[in-house]
N, C-alpha and C positions, 0 to 999 in steps of 0.2 A: 718500351716506345715501340709502335708498332714500324714494321718494316717496310712497309707498303702504305701511303696516306689513303689511295683509293684506287679502286680497280681498273685496270686499262682495259677490262674484257667488258662490254655490258650488253652483250650479246645474248645473255641468258636471263631468264626468270630471279636464278637465282644471285647473281651478282646485282643486280637492281635491287632487290631487295636486302641485300647486302649495304649496298650503298645510302639505304635510306634509316637502317638498322644503326649504321653507326653512326652517322650526323646525331639522330634523336637520342642515342646512347651519350652523346658525348656534349648534348644539351640539356639530358636531365640528371647525367651523373658523370659529369667527368672526369675523369682518371681511374676510374672504378670498371671491373668486368662487364662485358656486354652479357646480356641476362635474356635469355629466350629460353620457352617455358612449353614443355606438353603435359597432358594428365592424361591417365589410363586409370580405366576400374576394374579389377581381378575380380568381375562379380563373375566371369566364365574363361572360357579361352579368347586371349587378346587377337583379332583376327588380322584380315590383310588391311581392312579397309581402317583397322585402328593405328596400323603402323604408318599412313600416312600425316596421322597426329605427330607422331616421332619425326620421320625422315625429312619434312617439310622443313622445321624447324632443326635439325640436324644438319641439312647441305647447306644451310645461312649460316648456320654456326662454323661450321668448317671451314667456307669461305672466307668468314672475319678470321678465324685463326691464319688461314694461309695469309693473311697479310699482314701477321703479328700479332694482333689484338689478343687479351684475354678472354676469352667466352667461356661462363657457365650455363650448358644445356641443362635445365633442371625438368626430370621428369617426375610429376607429383603420384606418386602411386594413391589410388583416392580406396585405400583400403580401411578406413573409417566410413565409409557408405552405407548404407541398409542393405542387407541380404532380402533382394525383393522377389523373386521369385526363383523356384527349380529348374534350372536350364535340362531342358531333354538332351538324352544321345549323351551325356556324359559317363565312361565307366568307373562303377564304384559307387554310382552315386543311386539310394532307392529313393525316388521322387515322398513316398509317402513318411519315410523319416526325416527329409530336411524339412519338409514344409515345416516344422516343428520351430527352424530356425528361421523364419521368415520375419523381418525385423530387428534383427540383429546387426552388428557391425561383421560387415564381412573376414574380419580377421577370431572375434568369437564364432565363425562357425566351422566345424571340423571338416579336415581335408577330404575329399573321397577316399574312399576305402581303397586300401593298398599305397598308397602316397606316402612319400617319404618325408613331406615337411607338416609343418605342426598347424595350420588351419587353412582353410578355403583361398584366401588371400595369397599366402605363398606360394600354394601350391601352382595358382595359373601366373603368379609372378613369376618363379623360375624360368618357365619355360621361353616367356618375351627375353627376359635377361639374357638369358643364353645366345637366342637367335640375335639379339640386338651385339653382342659382343662379335659376332660371328660374322656382321652385316659392318662391324668396324664403327659403330655408335657410340663415342664417347661420354656420357653423361653423369650428373650428379643425379641420386635418386633419393624420395623423399617419403617417408611412410607418413602418410595425412594422420595413421591410428597413432605412432608415434609422438607428430606434434600434439593432437590434441589432447592424450592421455601424459605430456609430462609438464602439460601448462603450456608452451611453447605460444598459444595465440591467448594466454589469456588475458593478456590485455585489449588485445583487439576483439574479443568476445567480450569484455566490459563495456568498451566504446563502441558496439553496436546495440547492443541492450541501453546505453544511454541516448542513443541518437534513432532510438528503435519507429520513432515519430516522422523521423525524416525519409527510415527506409522504406515507411507503409507506407508514406505519402506517392516515392518514386514507384512502387509496386502496384498501391491503388491506381494509377494511369490505366492499367492494363487490364486490369481486374474485370471492370466493368464494360470494356470492348466485346462484342460477340467475336466468339472463336470461327478462324476462315475456313471453307470446307475442306473436310479432308482431304491431303495429297498421298497419292502413291508415293511411299518414302524413296527418296534414292537417293540414301546415303547410311554409311553405317551410323550406328547410332552408339554416342557414348552412353555408359549407363548412369551417371550422372546428368544428363542433360535429358534423358530419357525421363527420369525420374522427376525433373525439372520441369519438364513439358507437359505433364501427363496430368498433376494438381490445376485445378483451376478455382477462382473464387479467393475470400480471404481464408480459409483453414485449408489454401493448399498446400502440400507437404513439403514443398520448393521456398513456398512463401514464407511460413513459418505459423506459429498458430496465433488466432483472435476469436475472442470471446468476451466476456464482460469483465475481465481483468486488464484487456487491450491486447496490442499486438507483439510477437517474441521473434525475431529473428533466430530464435536458437532452440535446439532441440535437443533434451536430455536422453540418454539411454538408461531405461528403468533399472536400477538401482535392486530387482530382486530376478525380473525374468530377462534382464538384458536387452529388451525391445526397445523400438523408438515408439510405441504407439500411445504416445506422451503427450499431455498439455500442461504447458506453464500456467497454473492458475494465480500467482502472483509473485512479484518483484519490487523488492526496494533498491532504488538507485543507493541510497547512502551506505547501509547495510549488506548490499547485493545480496539479500536474504530470498533465496527462491522457493517455492512450491509450485511441484507437480503431482501430477496422478498418470498411474497408467491405464489404461481403460482394456488392456491385454488381462492383466492378472488383479488389477484393483489397487495396487500398491501405490501411498502417497506419503511424499516426505518434503522437509524441508532441509535448503543446504546456503552454506554461502556459496556462490559462485565463483567470488574470489579465493577459494578454495575446491573448488568442485572441476573435475577433469574428466568426466563421462558425458559427453555431450559435443555437440558440432554446432556449427552455426549452420544455418539452410542453406543450401545449394547455390541461389543465387546471391545469396550473401557470400559465401564463402570464399566463391571463387574470386569475385574482386577485390576480397577481403588481401587472399594471396597474393594478386598481381602489385596491391600496394606493398605489403611485405615484405615480398622478393625482389620488389622494383623491376621487374618485367615487361622488358622492351619490344618483346614480338614474341607474338603465340598464334598459331591458327586455332580456326575450330570447322565445324561442319557446317555446309550450306544451311540447316534449319537456325543455325543460331540468327540467320538474318531477318529474321519475321520479327514484325513487332512483338515485345513481350518476352521476346528470348533472352536466355539467360546473358548473351553477350551484348544484346544491346541494353538490357536493364543495369548490365554490368558497369556498361560504360556510366550511367549515371551514378551508381555506387559507391564508385570506386571513388571519387572526390571526397567521399564521408570517412574514406578511412586515411586520406591526405595525399592519395597516390593518384596516376593516371593510366589512363586504359592503354595494352599496350597495342603495336602497329598488329593485325589481327588477320593474314587472307582467309578468307574461306575456300576450306577445298574441298573438293567434288569429289563424289562415288566413284570407289575402288572395287570393279565390278573381277567376276571369276567366268571361264567358257564353259555355258553350259548351266550357271548355277543362277537361283537369285540371290536378293539383297544379303548380306549379312548384321547378326545382328548377336553382340557378344553374350549375352544370355541367354545361348542355344549351343549346345553341341555339333559337331559335325560339321563346323564350319571352317574353311583351309584360316591355318595360322602362319606366322611367317616361319613356322619350324617344317610345317608341310610345304612350303615353298622354297625351302633351301634343302631339304632331301632330294630334288629332283633337278634344282638350278644352282649354280654356283653366286655367291653373292653378290658378286659383279653384277648380273643380269637383273638382278633381284633390284638394285642399287640405281641401275639405270631406267629402269620401269618407272619410278619415281622420280628421277634426277629430268630426263626430258621431256617431263610434260606440267604446265603449268599448276600450281594448284587449282584454280578454278576449272580444268579441264580432267575429265573423266575418264578412267582407261580401263584394260581389264588384263587379267594374271590370268594365264594359261595352264591348265591342267591337263587340258587334252593336245591331240594333234597340232594345234595351234604353236604348242611349245618348239615344235624344231621349227616351223616359221622363224619364232624370236629369234632364235638361237643363228637361223642365217642372215637374219638382219643383224644382227648382233656381229658376229663375224665378217659380215661386209662392211660393217662401220670401222672397226679394227684395221683393216685393212687399209681404209681410206684415210686413218687417222696416221696410221704406218707411213702413206706413201705423199702424204699432206695435203692430199685431195677431199678432205673432209670439210664442210662448212666448219665457221668458226662456234656456232651455236651448238652442233654437233660433238665436236674437239672438247667443249664445255663440259656437257653430259657425259660425256665418253671420261674427260678426268676423273670427274667425281665419283665416277661409278666403280673405276677400277683401284680407285686410292683414296685417302684422308690426308689432312695436313700433316698425319704422323706417320703417312708414308703408304707403300701400295699396298693391297691385300695380298692373300696369298693366293695363288693362281696356279694353274694346270700347265707344266712345260710344252706340252704338243699340245694345242688344243683342235684337234681333229672334231668335225661335222658333227655336230650333237646327232642329225638324224642318222649317219652310219655307227655313230655307238651305239645308238639305242638299237640300229638292226642286230647289228652284232651281239650285242648281250641279249637279246630276243633270241637270235638261230642258236645261242652256244648256252641257254638257260643254263648261266654260273661256272660255265668250265672255261675256269681263266685260262688255262693254256691253248685251249682251241681260240680263244679270243685272243690272244697276244697275236697266234699265227695269222688269224687274218689280218690284223689289226697295221701286222709287220708288211701282209702284203701289198696293203695298199700303198707303198710308196717303196718298193725293191731298192731301190739306189739309196735311202735311205730308212732303215726300217726301225723298228720299235726295239730295243734291248730289253725294255721291262714295262709292263702295264701301268707301274707307276708313272711313266711319264706323261700318260693319259687321264692320271688321275689328277683332282677329282671328279672332273667333267665327265669322265665313262664313271664313276658310282653312280654319279646323279642319274644319267640317262639310263642307266641297267635301274634304277629306285624306281624310275618312271615307268618304265616295261614293267617291272613287277605288280606293282601298287597302279597305275591308272590304265594300263589297257587291258580292255577283257579279255576273259580269254579266249573266244570264240577270233578274236583280231589276232593273236598270238600267231607266231609262223614254226610249223612243224615240217621241216622234209620228209618226205618219201623214205620208205623204205623199201620198193623195189619199184622198181617202172611200173609205169600205167601200159601197159605193155596194150590195152583193148584202145586207148587213143593212141599209142603208136602205128599201132596196125590200120587204125582206119585216116591217118595224114594223107591229102592228096601232095600230088610230085610238087606244087610251089613248097608248101608248109614242110616236106622233106628236104626239099633244097637251102629254105631259110636255116633249119638245125645242123646239114652238113657244112654252111658256110658257116655258123657256128661253133663248131666244133674243131673246124680248120686252122679258125685263128685263136683259140685257146690259149693255145703256148705261147703264142708270140705278144700276146696282150693281157698277160695274165699282170695285171695293177688295176688300182682302179680307176684311173684316167685311160689304163689300153680297153679294159673292159666296155667301159662307158663310149668310145669311138666305136668300139666292136657291136655291139647291142644297136645300137643306132645304126651303125654304117650296113647292117645285113639286108633290112629292106631296102636300103636306097641303090645298092650291088643289084638286087633282084629285080628292080625296077631299070637297071642301065644307065646307072647312074654313077659317079665317082663316092666312094664312100665319106670323101671330105667335104662333099658337096653342102654349102649354107643352106639354109630354110630357104632365103630369096631364090634360089637357084633352082628349088622343087617346086613341082606341082604339087596341091592341097592332099590328093590322096595320099602322097607317101605318107603323112602323120596317121592317116587311118591305116596304112602295113605297117608301120610301126605298133599301134597301138595292139592290132591283131597279133602279131609278133610275140609283144610281151606277153599279155594274156594266155599263149600257147605254151609260153614257157612258164610262166606263172603254176599255170595248170600239170606240167609234166613236174614239175620243182617239188612243188606244196599244194598242190591240189586246191589250187584256190585261182580265181583271175584277177587278182590282185596280191599285194606281198610287199616287204622291203623295198627300195630300189633294186634293179637286178644286178648291177654290177655289183654291189655289195653283197646279195642274197650268193652268185656264184663264188664269190671270193670265201665267202663262211660255206658252202659246200664242198669246196672243194673240188681241182679239177678231177680226178678219177671219180667221185661220185658225180657229178656232172656228166660225166661221158655215160657213164652207166645208167642216169636216168634217163637221158636221153636217148639211149637207146643202142647206143656206138658196140 
């Protein structure tokens, strides 16, 4: 029995969908587990756009679990899809060699050279499975290769063949319609859907084959070359005898479909068949599914042939990457969840998906913007702790930090990400130096071990090492810039003296922040504690000039990490030496 009948918090999209899904599940399958679903094609790296296909139902399923209901989150691995093309940029993949496998099931294609996995599909599934575990996503994985080759779908296949006329009639409604003008792709594309939408006309690869023998919604893989360049040329409903020919190798054979397990339903039939077979109540889909003739729209008409109903299916929008174009899982070089988790904690990544409605696009930052995102995240954590956060923000935060099973592992001392990144940058992997600097951030409560700042410190260090260009890394001077020091005018020399005089007294992150911002104020005759409202606009200009001078004297550039962090990293003695004392 459920613990809570209905959510008391309906200010966020997850709760609203959970209400709808529970109501629909009780109407369709009372007393049975609520079924939500995702589908992923391991045709290449499974990227952060694909992750929305998983996170949307995961968050809804988790909310339903929190209310005490039993939920199954199915992830269908579309590993029996055809190998469409050779992705570019994949290590261990020679394009000419792998072209020979086009048309085979993904599980029949060898893994990239050097992989520990038995085939192409398992190689790319493995990284996603590991990432989902880190993200706290609980799911039941279903291999479509296993389902088809073991005969699990045999009755459904025979049913589709028997009712092929009805299926053909549905598909025919769209075949004669002109294609809309091509639009710039605004979403990550699932490989099965891409394959589905590329075909056109009666012989399109997603619709099935049609010729003198009629229409067939089933595609066999060739018994000789294992490819799907096949055409069904004859089929008998009573005996289930099927004859097909392969245009790739010329092979032809006649088999009994009631005993044959080397083929699959075409995509636009396969998807609604699974909805009915699994009793799916909720499954999202990409924005392209909303167009006439798309797999989701057509599936809504075909699912009834299998005795099922179309799931509740929100359309999800594009997930972007700062500074990068659209993602496609058939290409290498696109950021994956594993790439994101290398530089950010699971909580932050979960939050990015939880805080936006599925139809809202958002970006995941691999550039400097990640520091701002972390600042925003830490500010939200503070508001949640003191009770000042809005209900919707609290809901998103709660979904980010844990699941119905409990909280995700977290950093004991979550120091500011930008500070950790600066320290990692300056210390260049020297952990004892990093601990010294981080302990100086708050002398009254110093770190006893760098582990207190982990895993956030490790994520920040990985970001510095993998996403910050070499020319933007911080290298502290070995020797003072004697020429620059000699050329300083009296006001500049005075500003340096004021800073050096206050170093010892202000040697903490907060203290140095007060000091470096206060020096230009004091020089202009104001108190170091004066607020911006009490100061003329030119003080900001003076502060920028002072900061630029310090950067040049310390690191030879006019910008760098935040000055208080930089000063702590360099250390008092070295700061004094580089500033000419």
